[in-house]
C-alpha positions in Angstrom: 15.4 3.3 -17.8 16.6 5.9 -20.5 18.8 8.6 -18.8 17.7 11.8 -20.3 20.8 12.8 -21.1 24.9 11.8 -21.3 27.5 13.9 -20.6 30.2 13.7 -23.3 33.8 14.1 -22.9 34.3 16.7 -25.4 34.6 20.1 -23.8 36.0 23.5 -25.5 37.0 26.7 -23.4 36.6 30.1 -25.6 40.1 31.8 -25.3 40.5 35.9 -25.6 44.1 36.4 -26.8 45.9 38.7 -23.4 43.6 37.0 -20.7 44.7 34.2 -18.9 41.4 32.7 -18.1 38.8 31.3 -20.5 35.5 33.4 -21.7 33.1 30.8 -21.6 32.9 26.6 -22.0 31.4 24.8 -24.4 30.2 21.4 -23.9 29.1 19.1 -26.3 26.2 16.8 -24.8 23.4 14.1 -26.3 20.0 15.5 -24.5 17.3 12.6 -25.1 19.6 11.1 -28.6 20.1 14.9 -29.6 23.7 16.5 -30.1 23.4 19.6 -28.5 26.0 22.2 -27.3 25.9 24.4 -24.0 27.8 27.5 -23.2 28.5 28.8 -20.1 30.3 32.1 -18.7 33.6 30.7 -17.2 34.5 30.6 -13.4 36.9 28.3 -11.5 33.8 26.5 -9.9 30.2 25.3 -11.6 28.8 27.4 -8.9 29.9 30.5 -10.3 29.4 29.8 -13.9 26.4 31.6 -15.7 24.1 29.6 -18.2 24.5 31.5 -21.8 22.1 29.1 -24.0 22.2 25.8 -25.7 23.0 25.7 -29.3 22.4 22.7 -32.1 26.0 23.3 -33.7 29.5 23.8 -32.3 29.4 27.6 -34.6 26.4 28.7 -33.1 27.3 27.9 -29.5 31.2 29.4 -30.4 29.5 32.5 -31.9 26.7 32.9 -28.9 30.1 32.7 -26.4 32.0 35.5 -28.0 29.1 37.4 -28.4 27.7 36.9 -24.8 31.6 37.8 -23.9 31.6 41.0 -26.1 28.5 42.3 -24.6 29.6 41.5 -21.0 32.8 43.5 -21.8 31.5 46.4 -23.6 29.1 47.1 -20.4 32.2 46.7 -18.1 34.1 49.1 -20.1 31.0 52.1 -20.6 30.9 51.5 -16.5 34.3 52.3 -16.2 34.4 55.2 -18.5 32.3 57.3 -16.9 34.1 59.9 -15.4 34.1 60.7 -11.6 31.6 63.2 -11.1 29.2 61.3 -12.6 28.7 63.1 -16.1 29.1 61.2 -19.2 32.5 61.3 -21.6 31.7 64.5 -24.2 28.9 65.8 -21.5 29.9 69.3 -19.8 30.9 68.4 -16.1 28.9 69.9 -13.1 29.8 73.1 -12.1 32.0 73.0 -8.8 30.5 75.1 -5.7 
């Protein structure tokens, strides 16, 4: 019986300068005889990783991994940039009582 996929031994990490942990993992797979690249977010164990997607080329996988990292980082930055009073930067703060 033919196996639906074979796990290749080729795996890359997407690293960010100044960060101790990778941003993502790219793994080359053969799915039904066709080479594909799977991108997942980085976590110490597989249970903590999220699937970003499957891509036809390594370049497309690397671009998707980087785009996903940048989008997630921008969201975290936006949430952390709000003032303690709940107003956005540039908006007047609520009047104190």
